[in-house]
C-alpha positions as CSV (number, residue, x, y, z in Angstrom):
1,M,-4.7,-51.8,-20.1
2,S,-2.7,-50.6,-17.1
3,L,-1.3,-47.1,-17.0
4,P,2.5,-46.6,-16.7
5,K,3.8,-45.8,-13.3
6,T,4.5,-42.1,-12.8
7,R,8.2,-41.4,-12.4
8,K,9.5,-39.5,-9.4
9,Y,12.5,-37.3,-10.1
10,C,15.3,-35.8,-8.0
11,C,14.8,-32.2,-6.9
12,I,18.3,-31.3,-8.0
13,C,19.1,-33.3,-11.2
14,S,17.2,-35.3,-13.9
15,N,17.6,-38.7,-12.2
16,F,14.5,-40.6,-11.3
17,R,13.8,-43.6,-9.1
18,G,15.0,-46.9,-10.7
19,K,17.3,-45.3,-13.2
20,E,20.6,-47.2,-13.9
21,V,23.7,-45.0,-13.6
22,D,27.1,-46.6,-13.6
23,E,25.6,-50.0,-12.8
24,K,23.8,-48.6,-9.7
25,T,20.1,-48.1,-9.3
26,I,19.0,-44.6,-8.4
27,S,17.0,-44.3,-5.1
28,L,15.2,-41.2,-3.8
29,H,15.4,-39.9,-0.3
30,R,13.2,-37.4,1.5
31,F,14.7,-34.4,3.4
32,P,15.4,-35.4,7.1
33,A,13.1,-34.3,9.9
34,R,16.0,-33.3,12.1
35,C,16.1,-29.5,11.8
36,K,19.8,-29.0,11.8
37,L,20.5,-31.7,9.2
38,R,17.5,-30.5,7.0
39,R,18.9,-27.0,7.1
40,V,22.2,-28.3,5.6
41,W,20.4,-30.2,2.9
42,L,18.4,-27.0,2.0
43,Q,21.5,-24.7,2.0
44,R,23.4,-26.9,-0.3
45,S,20.4,-27.5,-2.6
46,R,20.0,-23.7,-3.0
47,L,23.6,-23.2,-3.6
48,V,23.7,-25.5,-6.5
49,R,20.3,-24.7,-7.9
50,K,19.2,-21.0,-7.6
51,D,15.5,-21.8,-8.5
52,F,15.2,-24.5,-5.9
53,A,11.9,-24.5,-4.0
54,Y,11.4,-26.9,-1.1
55,T,8.1,-28.7,-0.7
56,A,6.9,-31.6,1.4
57,N,7.4,-33.9,-1.6
58,S,10.9,-32.9,-2.4
59,Q,13.3,-35.8,-2.7
60,M,17.0,-36.1,-3.5
61,C,18.6,-39.0,-5.4
62,S,21.4,-41.2,-4.0
63,D,23.8,-40.0,-6.7
64,H,24.6,-36.9,-4.6
65,F,26.1,-38.7,-1.7
66,V,29.5,-40.4,-1.0
67,K,29.7,-43.8,-2.8
68,R,26.6,-42.7,-4.7
69,S,24.5,-45.0,-2.6
70,G,22.4,-42.4,-0.6
71,P,22.8,-41.0,2.9
72,S,24.6,-43.2,5.5
73,K,25.5,-42.8,9.1
74,E,29.0,-41.8,8.2
75,H,28.0,-39.5,5.3
76,P,24.5,-38.1,5.9
77,V,25.0,-34.8,4.0
78,P,24.8,-34.6,0.2
79,S,28.1,-33.4,-1.2
80,I,28.3,-34.4,-4.9
81,F,26.5,-32.1,-7.3
82,P,26.8,-31.6,-11.1
83,N,28.5,-28.2,-10.8
84,K,30.0,-28.3,-7.3
85,V,31.5,-30.9,-4.9
86,F,31.6,-30.1,-1.2
87,Q,34.5,-31.2,0.9
88,T,32.4,-32.2,4.0
89,S,29.8,-34.9,4.0
90,N,28.9,-35.2,7.7
91,L,28.1,-33.1,10.7
92,E,29.9,-32.9,14.0
93,S,30.3,-36.2,15.8
94,E,28.0,-35.3,18.7
95,N,25.1,-34.7,16.3
96,V,25.4,-38.0,14.3
97,E,23.2,-40.1,16.5
98,L,19.9,-38.4,15.8
99,V,20.2,-37.2,12.2
100,F,18.4,-40.1,10.6
101,Q,14.9,-39.8,11.8
102,L,11.9,-39.6,9.5
103,N,9.2,-37.0,9.7
104,A,6.6,-38.0,12.3
105,D,3.6,-36.9,10.3
106,M,4.6,-39.0,7.3
107,E,2.0,-41.5,6.4
108,Q,2.7,-45.2,6.9
109,G,2.5,-45.8,3.2
110,D,5.2,-43.3,2.5
111,I,7.4,-44.9,5.2
112,A,7.0,-48.3,3.7
113,E,7.8,-46.9,0.2
114,E,10.9,-45.2,1.4
115,Q,12.1,-48.2,3.3
116,S,11.6,-50.4,0.3
117,D,13.4,-48.0,-2.1
118,D,16.3,-47.3,0.2
119,K,17.5,-50.8,1.1
120,A,21.0,-49.6,1.1
121,D,20.4,-47.2,3.9
122,S,21.7,-48.3,7.3
123,V,19.3,-46.2,9.3
124,D,18.1,-47.3,12.7
125,V,14.5,-46.2,13.2
126,S,13.7,-48.5,16.1
127,E,13.4,-45.4,18.4
128,P,11.5,-42.8,16.5
129,F,12.3,-39.1,17.2
130,I,8.6,-38.2,17.7
131,S,6.1,-40.4,19.5
132,K,2.7,-40.9,17.8
133,T,1.0,-40.2,21.1
134,E,2.4,-36.7,21.5
135,S,0.3,-33.6,21.0
136,P,0.9,-31.1,18.1
137,L,2.5,-28.7,20.7
138,D,4.9,-31.4,21.8
139,I,5.8,-32.2,18.2
140,S,6.5,-28.5,17.5
141,I,8.7,-28.2,20.6
142,H,10.7,-31.2,19.4
143,L,11.2,-30.1,15.9
144,H,12.1,-26.5,16.7
145,D,15.4,-27.2,18.5
146,Y,16.6,-23.6,18.0
147,C,14.4,-22.6,21.0
148,G,17.0,-24.1,23.3
149,P,16.4,-26.4,26.2
150,I,12.8,-26.4,27.4
151,N,11.3,-28.0,30.5
152,L,8.2,-29.7,29.2
153,N,6.6,-29.4,32.6
154,D,6.5,-25.6,32.1
155,I,4.4,-25.9,28.9
156,A,0.6,-25.4,29.4
157,T,-0.4,-28.5,27.5
158,S,-3.5,-30.5,28.0
159,K,-1.7,-33.3,30.0
160,N,-0.4,-30.9,32.7
161,Q,-3.1,-28.2,32.5
162,S,-4.3,-28.8,36.0
163,T,-0.9,-27.8,37.4
164,Q,-0.7,-24.6,35.3
165,T,-3.7,-22.7,36.5
166,N,-1.7,-20.8,39.1
167,T,1.3,-20.0,37.0
168,V,-0.4,-18.2,34.0
169,L,0.7,-14.6,33.6
170,R,-1.9,-12.2,35.0
171,I,-1.8,-8.4,34.9
172,D,-4.0,-6.4,37.3
173,V,-5.2,-3.4,35.4
174,S,-7.7,-2.2,38.1
175,T,-5.3,0.7,38.9
176,Q,-6.2,2.4,35.7
177,Y,-9.7,3.2,36.9
178,D,-9.9,3.0,40.7
179,F,-13.7,2.2,40.9
180,S,-13.3,0.7,44.4
181,E,-12.5,4.1,45.9
182,M,-15.3,6.0,44.1
183,S,-18.1,7.2,46.3
184,Y,-20.2,7.7,43.1
185,E,-21.7,4.7,41.4
186,Y,-22.7,4.6,37.8
187,G,-24.5,1.5,36.4
188,T,-22.6,-1.6,37.5
189,P,-19.3,-0.7,39.3
190,V,-16.3,-2.8,38.5
191,N,-14.1,-3.4,41.5
192,K,-11.3,-5.3,39.8
193,V,-10.4,-6.1,36.3
194,T,-8.0,-9.0,35.7
195,V,-6.8,-9.9,32.2
196,D,-4.8,-13.0,31.1
197,Y,-1.6,-12.5,29.1
198,G,-1.4,-8.8,30.0
199,V,-3.9,-7.7,27.3
200,Q,-6.9,-5.5,28.3
201,V,-8.9,-5.7,25.0
202,N,-12.1,-4.0,26.1
203,S,-10.7,-1.0,28.0
204,P,-11.7,2.4,26.4
205,V,-8.9,4.7,25.5
206,L,-10.6,7.7,27.3
207,T,-13.3,7.8,29.9
208,F,-14.7,10.6,32.0
209,E,-12.7,9.5,35.0
210,D,-9.5,10.3,33.1
211,I,-10.4,14.0,32.8
212,E,-12.8,14.6,35.7
213,H,-10.3,16.8,37.6
214,D,-9.6,19.0,34.6
215,D,-12.5,21.4,33.9
216,Q,-10.9,22.8,30.8
217,K,-10.6,19.3,29.2
218,F,-14.1,18.4,30.3
219,L,-15.6,21.4,28.5
220,F,-13.5,20.6,25.4
221,Y,-14.5,17.0,25.1
222,T,-18.2,17.2,26.2
223,G,-19.4,20.8,26.2
224,V,-20.3,20.3,29.9
225,P,-18.4,22.8,32.2
226,N,-17.1,20.2,34.7
227,S,-17.4,16.7,36.0
228,A,-19.7,17.7,38.9
229,I,-22.4,18.9,36.4
230,F,-21.8,15.9,34.3
231,K,-22.5,13.5,37.2
232,A,-25.6,15.5,38.2
233,L,-26.9,15.4,34.7
234,F,-26.3,11.7,34.4
235,D,-28.0,11.0,37.7
236,E,-31.0,12.9,36.4
237,I,-31.4,10.8,33.2
238,K,-30.0,7.4,34.0
239,D,-33.1,5.8,35.5
240,D,-34.6,4.6,32.3
241,A,-31.4,4.7,30.2
242,T,-30.7,1.0,30.6
243,S,-33.9,-0.1,28.9
244,Q,-34.4,2.9,26.6
245,T,-30.9,2.8,25.0
246,A,-30.7,-1.0,24.6
247,R,-30.0,-1.9,21.0
248,Y,-32.4,-4.9,20.7
249,G,-35.0,-6.5,22.8
250,A,-34.9,-4.0,25.7
251,T,-38.3,-5.0,26.9
252,S,-38.0,-8.7,26.5
253,G,-34.5,-8.9,28.1
254,K,-33.1,-10.8,25.1
255,G,-31.1,-7.9,23.7
256,R,-27.4,-8.0,23.0
257,P,-25.1,-7.4,26.0
258,R,-23.6,-4.0,26.4
259,H,-20.0,-3.5,25.5
260,L,-19.6,-0.4,27.6
261,R,-20.8,1.0,30.9
262,L,-23.9,3.2,30.7
263,I,-21.9,6.3,31.6
264,D,-19.2,5.5,29.0
265,E,-22.0,5.4,26.3
266,F,-23.2,8.8,27.5
267,F,-19.7,10.2,27.4
268,L,-19.2,8.8,23.9
269,V,-22.3,10.5,22.6
270,L,-21.3,13.9,24.1
271,M,-17.8,13.5,22.5
272,R,-19.3,12.9,19.1
273,L,-21.6,16.0,19.5
274,R,-18.8,18.2,20.8
275,L,-15.9,17.2,18.6
276,S,-17.8,15.7,15.6
277,L,-15.7,12.6,15.7
278,L,-16.3,9.9,13.1
279,L,-17.9,6.7,14.2
280,E,-14.7,4.8,13.1
281,D,-12.6,7.0,15.4
282,L,-14.9,6.5,18.3
283,A,-15.1,2.7,17.6
284,D,-11.3,2.5,17.9
285,R,-11.2,4.6,21.0
286,Y,-13.7,2.4,22.8
287,N,-12.7,-1.0,21.2
288,I,-16.1,-1.7,19.7
289,G,-17.4,-2.2,16.2
290,T,-18.4,0.8,14.0
291,S,-21.9,-0.4,13.6
292,T,-22.2,-0.9,17.4
293,C,-21.0,2.7,17.9
294,G,-23.6,4.0,15.4
295,L,-26.4,2.1,17.2
296,I,-25.3,3.5,20.5
297,F,-25.3,7.1,19.2
298,N,-28.7,6.8,17.5
299,K,-30.3,5.3,20.6
300,W,-28.9,7.9,22.9
301,I,-30.0,10.8,20.7
302,D,-33.6,9.6,20.7
303,Y,-33.4,9.2,24.5
304,L,-31.6,12.5,25.3
305,Y,-34.1,14.4,23.0
306,I,-36.8,13.6,25.5
307,Q,-34.8,13.5,28.8
308,L,-33.1,16.9,28.3
309,E,-36.3,18.9,27.6
310,F,-36.2,20.2,31.2
311,L,-33.0,22.2,30.4
312,I,-35.0,24.7,28.3
313,Q,-38.0,26.3,30.0
314,W,-40.1,29.3,29.1
315,P,-39.6,31.6,32.2
316,S,-42.3,33.6,33.8
317,R,-42.4,37.4,33.6
318,R,-41.3,37.6,37.2
319,A,-38.3,35.3,36.7
320,V,-37.1,37.4,33.7
321,D,-37.4,40.6,35.7
322,E,-35.4,39.1,38.7
323,H,-32.5,38.1,36.5
324,M,-32.5,41.0,34.1
325,P,-29.2,42.8,33.7
326,L,-29.0,46.5,34.4
327,C,-28.3,47.4,30.8
328,F,-31.8,46.0,29.9
329,K,-33.5,47.4,32.9
330,E,-32.5,50.9,31.9
331,K,-33.3,50.7,28.2
332,Y,-35.9,47.9,27.6
333,P,-37.3,46.7,30.9
334,N,-40.2,44.9,29.2
335,C,-38.0,42.8,26.9
336,R,-39.1,39.1,27.3
337,V,-37.0,37.4,24.7
338,I,-34.3,38.1,22.1
339,I,-34.6,36.0,18.9
340,D,-32.5,35.2,15.9
341,C,-32.3,32.5,13.2
342,T,-29.3,30.5,12.2
343,E,-28.6,28.0,9.4
344,L,-26.8,24.6,9.3
345,R,-25.3,23.3,6.1
346,T,-26.5,20.0,4.7
347,E,-25.8,17.8,1.8
348,T,-27.5,18.4,-1.5
349,P,-30.5,16.2,-2.1
350,C,-31.2,14.5,-5.4
351,S,-34.8,15.8,-5.7
352,L,-35.1,19.1,-7.6
353,Q,-38.0,20.1,-5.4
354,H,-36.0,19.5,-2.2
355,K,-33.1,21.5,-3.7
356,S,-35.4,24.5,-4.3
357,L,-36.7,24.3,-0.7
358,M,-33.4,23.9,1.0
359,Y,-31.3,26.4,-1.0
360,S,-30.4,29.5,1.0
361,D,-29.6,32.7,-0.9
362,Y,-27.8,34.0,2.2
363,K,-25.4,31.0,2.5
364,S,-25.4,30.0,-1.2
365,H,-25.7,26.5,0.0
366,M,-28.3,23.8,1.0
367,T,-29.2,24.6,4.6
368,R,-31.6,24.0,7.4
369,K,-32.8,27.0,9.5
370,G,-33.7,27.2,13.1
371,L,-35.0,29.9,15.5
372,I,-33.3,30.6,18.9
373,G,-34.7,32.7,21.7
374,I,-32.8,33.8,24.8
375,S,-33.8,35.7,27.9
376,P,-32.1,39.1,28.6
377,A,-29.7,37.2,31.0
378,G,-28.5,35.0,28.0
379,V,-30.2,31.7,28.9
380,V,-31.8,29.8,26.0
381,T,-35.6,29.8,26.5
382,F,-36.9,28.7,23.1
383,V,-35.6,26.5,20.3
384,S,-37.6,25.7,17.2
385,D,-37.5,22.8,14.9
386,L,-35.3,22.9,11.8
387,W,-36.8,24.2,8.6
388,A,-35.7,24.2,5.0
389,G,-33.2,26.9,4.3
390,S,-35.4,28.9,1.9
391,V,-38.0,29.6,4.6
392,S,-38.1,33.3,5.8
393,D,-37.5,34.3,9.4
394,K,-41.0,35.7,9.6
395,Q,-42.5,32.3,8.5
396,I,-40.5,30.4,11.1
397,T,-41.5,32.8,13.9
398,K,-45.1,32.6,12.9
399,D,-45.3,28.8,12.7
400,S,-43.2,28.2,15.8
401,A,-45.9,30.0,18.0
402,L,-43.3,32.0,19.8
403,V,-45.5,35.1,19.9
404,D,-48.3,33.1,21.4
405,M,-46.1,32.4,24.4
406,C,-45.6,36.1,25.2
407,E,-48.0,38.1,27.3
408,P,-49.5,41.5,26.5
409,G,-47.0,44.2,27.4
410,D,-44.0,42.0,26.6
411,A,-41.4,43.0,24.0
412,I,-39.4,40.9,21.5
413,M,-36.0,42.1,20.4
414,A,-35.0,41.0,16.9
415,D,-33.0,42.0,13.8
416,K,-34.3,44.0,10.9
417,G,-35.2,40.8,9.0
418,F,-38.0,39.9,11.4
419,L,-40.9,41.9,9.9
420,I,-43.4,40.4,12.3
421,S,-45.2,43.6,13.6
422,D,-48.4,42.4,12.0
423,I,-48.2,39.3,14.2
424,T,-47.1,40.9,17.4
425,T,-49.2,44.1,17.4
426,P,-52.6,42.3,17.5
427,K,-51.4,40.4,20.6
428,G,-50.2,43.5,22.4
429,V,-46.5,42.5,22.1
430,H,-44.0,45.2,21.3
431,L,-41.3,44.6,18.6
432,I,-37.8,46.0,19.3
433,I,-35.9,46.2,16.0
434,P,-33.4,48.8,14.6
435,P,-35.0,51.7,12.7
436,F,-35.1,51.6,8.9
437,K,-33.5,54.3,6.8
438,Q,-36.0,56.5,4.9
439,K,-35.5,57.3,1.3
440,K,-33.2,60.3,0.7
441,K,-32.8,60.8,4.4
442,Q,-30.0,60.1,6.9
443,F,-30.4,58.6,10.3
444,S,-31.0,61.2,13.0
445,K,-28.8,61.3,16.0
446,R,-31.5,59.6,18.0
447,E,-31.9,56.8,15.4
448,V,-28.1,56.2,15.3
449,Q,-28.0,55.9,19.1
450,Q,-31.0,53.5,19.1
451,T,-29.4,51.3,16.4
452,R,-26.2,51.1,18.5
453,T,-28.1,50.3,21.7
454,I,-30.1,47.5,20.1
455,A,-27.0,46.1,18.5
456,N,-25.1,46.1,21.8
457,L,-27.9,44.2,23.5
458,R,-28.8,41.9,20.7
459,I,-25.2,40.7,20.4
460,H,-25.9,38.2,23.2
461,V,-28.0,36.1,21.0
462,E,-25.1,35.9,18.5
463,R,-22.9,34.8,21.4
464,Q,-25.4,32.1,22.3
465,M,-25.4,30.9,18.6
466,E,-21.6,30.6,18.9
467,R,-22.0,28.5,22.0
468,I,-24.4,26.1,20.2
469,K,-22.2,25.8,17.2
470,N,-19.2,25.1,19.3
471,F,-20.7,21.6,19.2
472,N,-18.8,20.8,16.0
473,I,-21.3,18.3,14.7
474,L,-23.4,21.4,13.7
475,K,-20.5,22.9,11.9
476,T,-20.1,20.0,9.5
477,V,-22.2,19.5,6.4
478,M,-25.0,17.3,7.7
479,P,-25.4,14.1,5.7
480,L,-28.8,13.2,4.3
481,N,-28.9,10.0,6.2
482,M,-29.1,12.0,9.5
483,S,-32.2,13.9,8.3
484,Q,-34.5,12.2,10.8
485,Q,-32.2,13.1,13.7
486,V,-30.8,16.5,12.8
487,T,-33.5,18.4,14.6
488,K,-33.0,16.3,17.7
489,I,-29.2,16.9,17.6
490,W,-29.8,20.6,17.1
491,K,-32.1,20.8,20.2
492,I,-29.8,18.7,22.4
493,C,-26.8,20.9,21.6
494,A,-28.9,24.0,22.5
495,Q,-30.1,22.4,25.7
496,L,-26.6,21.5,26.8
497,T,-25.4,25.1,26.5
498,N,-27.8,26.0,29.4
499,L,-25.5,24.0,31.6
500,Q,-22.8,26.7,31.1
501,P,-22.8,30.0,33.0
502,P,-25.2,32.6,31.8
503,L,-23.9,35.1,29.2
504,C,-25.1,38.1,31.3
505,K,-25.1,38.2,35.0
506,A,-27.8,40.2,36.9
507,D,-26.4,43.4,38.4
């Protein structure tokens, strides 16, 4: 048993193909391919039917045209509708010749069906509006006549591609960074950057060349005093940076290509340490992925942790004496180092055992604690690893072996919290701390003066702590996923402060 043929209805009324109305057989007609004529059909359809939605299968019946026989050369526009009759049924005379062309991408079966259903149409399709051999770009140009007259020879299609190579718009962006005039080479210099269509997609928003002549901005962005020191530091560490900071396959040579210059990666890492920028922010600034930015940062932290060790050296007794300020020479000429501890906030761990170890009564927060030692001139000479926040200052000093580095006759200046005389005395090291107040007794005049003198000299280690924490990454609450690198970051920031001028100058 054969299924009944599916009826096809008019998109405006309830008429369907083959229906008899006033002794005339209804035929359906697709919307024309000609843009101007199709727009008129669409406008009138929407005026008479508010919920009209045009699709590729929309068809209009012959009952809406003059003589109710479908579109003709004289009356190509529908004008008769159930609730409205339009006075005009054709376009201007100069547009009549090309208004009856079928859609070029219509399948041959649909064309045959339309031609068989619309026998009354007097449409001449002997010269199709669109050639079957034309490309999709050519078809689009033909159909979108609102673009105005276009010379097809100016369009970069496949058939005239060979003649278009010299006429494509090119923008020279090499003036943004004039690498050709630089006497200093970093990694692989780029002499000229040419980008098609005027878009430079891989150019970083900010590089060190943009601020190299502004020392104040250079210190703000990197923590390094000026570009000259930055260049000298990069020269010192760049030899193995290409292989040691590669993301994958550095030794095999099969790693992913770098998105940035080597010096741009170094500048990116210093910006993150100094300003505590999020990876998403840095990724946008350098036009790279967030994961790529994270990998660059992690690789460079591991590399800098080793390469910058030379910035912190334990000085000899002679070097300390030569650079000792007058205020120390008069009061404590045997002072070798000034020490103090500081704490960095961190996220709360899930383990109760870790919580008890990391909770600091002083900060009332989960912290990590580190020990800093500076020379009387204010240069960092010792940095310990980070410990859990509950560890005492005495325990850190003992386990860090700082006292073992001193010589007999040296003196260590510290705060009252460093009760380490039982460690220093057996080694012949003197401990300089403020005097303690005895029960029911006031400080004597001498003790008050001694407390004031030690406080005035020990303040330099507090100033050094401030310099280190001006690297804002240490001011934020350290996430737990950075636990393996937090000690490295702490030491790198301390090492970079030694590039700045000493806190105290020798008199």
